[in-house]
N, C-alpha and C positions, 0 to 999 in steps of 0.2 A: 218397233218390232222387237227390240230387246226386252222391253217390259212385258209384252205379250208372251214372248218365248220363255222368259225367266220366271214370271209370276202368274199371270192370268191363265195362259195355256188353254184358250178356247172357252173359258168359263164366262158366264154373264157377269159383267162388271158390278152390277148392283147387288148380286148375290154372293160375290167373291169375299172371302175372309182371308187375310194373310196368315201364313204359317208362323210358328213361333220363332223360326230362325230368320225371318224376314228382317230387312234392315230397318233402322229406326225411322228414317225419313219416309219409307214406304208405309209403315204403320201409321204415321201421322197423316199421310194422304188418305188412307182408309178411314181414319177417324173423322177427318173433315168431310169426306164423302157422305158419311152417315148423317151429317147435319143437313144435307141437301136431298134426302130421300123423299121428302114431300114437296120438292120444288115443282111447280105446276107447269112451267113453260117448257116447250120442246127445244127452243133455241136459247142457249145460255149466253148472257152478256155479263161481263164482270161487274159493271156498275149496278145493273139490276139485281144480280145475285147478292151483292154486298148489302144493298138496301133491304132486300128480302130477309137476309140473315139477321140484320139489326132488329127487324120487327118480329122475327119468329120467336116463339116461346121456348127457347132452348136453355135458358138459364135456370139453375136449381132454385127452389124457393128460398133457401137460406141466404141468397144474395140480398133479398129484400130485408131480411133480419139483420144481416151484418152491416149494411150501409144505410140503416135507418138515419134520418136527418137528426134525430134527437141523440143518437149514439155519439159519445165522445170519441174523437178520432183514434186515440191510442187504444181505446177499447175495441173499436172496429178492426183495427189492424191485427190485434191478438186473436179476435174472433175469426177473422179471415183465415189466419194460419190454422186455427183450431178446426174450422170446417173442412179445410183441405187436408187435415191430419198431417200437418207439417211442422208442428211445434217440436223442438228438440228435447223430447222427454228422454229419460235415461235408457229406456229399452231401445230407442233408436240410436242413441249415442253409443250404447254398448255394442252395437253391430260393427262399429269401426274403431272403438277405443277400449282399452282394458280398464274398465271402471266398474264400481258397484252399481247395479241397476235397481237396488232396493228403494222403495218409496221413503222419502225423507220424513213424511208425516207419520205413517203407521209403523214403519220399520219391519213390515212383515211380507209385503207383496212387491212384485216387480212393478216399477213405475211405467206402465203403459198410459196412453192418453185416456182410455176409458177408465182405468183405475184412478188416475189422478183427479179427474174431473167429476167422476160419478160414483165410483165404488169405494174409495177411501172414506173412512169415518169423518175426516175433516170436511171433505167435499159434501158428503151427505148431510152433515149438520148445517152447513151454509145454505144448501139448496132448501132444506126443510124450513129453516128460519126465514129465508127469503120468500118462499111461497106462502108461508103462514102469515107473515107480516102484511102482505098485500092480497091475501085470499086468492091466490092465482092457482088455477088448475093446470099445473105443468107436470109432465112426466120426466123426471130427471134421472132415469135409470140408464141412459146412454145417449150418444150423440143423435142417432136416428129417432129415438123416442122423443127427445127434446124438440127436434125439428118438427116432427109430426104434431106434437101437442101445441106448439106455437102456431102452426098452420091452421089448426082447428079452432083457435080462439075466435069467439063471436064478439068482436069489438069494433068500434069505429076505427077509421084509418089512423087517426092521430093516437088513439089509445093503444092500438096495436103497435104502432111505432115506438111508443113509450115502453111497452113490455119488451119489445125486441132490444131496445137500448139497455134496459135494466138487466136483461139476460146476458148481453154482451159484457156488462160490468161485472157480473158474477164470474164469468169465464176469465176475464182479465185479472180480477183480484185473486182468484185461486192460483193463477199462474204467477202473479207477483208474490203472493205468500210463500209459494213453493221456492221461488228464487231467493227471497230473503232468508228463508230457513236453510237452504242448501249452500248459499255463498257467504251469508253473514251470521248464520246461526241465530237469527231473530225470529221470534214466534208472534203470531197474531191470532186473536180469538175471533170466532165467527161473529160474535155480537159487535165487536169494534169494526169489522170489515163491513157488516151490514149497515152500520151507522155511516161509514165513509161512502158507501154506495148511494145511500139516500141523499147525503149532502151534495155529492157530485152531480147526481141526476137532477136534483132540484135547481142547482145553480145553472146547469145546462139548459133546462127548460125555461127558466126565467130569462136567460140570455136570448134565446130564440124568440120568446114571447114578446120581448121589447121591439122586435122587427115588425111583426104583423099582428100581434095581439089576438092570436087565434088558438092559444094553447091553455085556455082557462080550465077546461075539463081535466087536462093532465096535471095542472097545478093543484086543483081541488083534490084529485086522486092521491097525489103524493102527500099533501099537507094534512089530510084528515086521518092519516094513520099514526 
């Protein structure tokens, strides 16, 4: 009764949207409710609802990209934070700390996530060299553009997983290069980073290939460049 009197007030539950001053837990309940908008059964049972939710297509496409089997785990973790836009870039840290938020690479613009990974000349050079090296048609103008271009790739499942892993590697190495410059004043060239990416991905693919011998196409793709 209190919930109906305080929040819903006679409105249809499925059409209801919480107000901005609603409590955190109430907004979370509303968010979970939205996942069940297409639930087909009239009577709800917890075990059936849980199994239905596991099989429902509610995950964003980038989860497939981030957790590609070929992707190196540390690359996947960094890419996961990147996709959630939770990396501690200077613009985010500057909201809570009295620090300079200027990009360490270009020294001209505020270090937002989009700037660091796509707009900064250093990132642009690395993405350009990466796509040119393997003739990949990727749109590296922003996070959403990158995700969309990866989604549109017409490749086999294993080759798509390879490109996902390579993209994760680029994201990881941009973040690592930024940290090395910011905290140790060490600089890395795009050419040397690209060489490291190629070496790491080849080693990863060869390691997986030893288990089931089904990644020949990926090995050929990497070695012929």
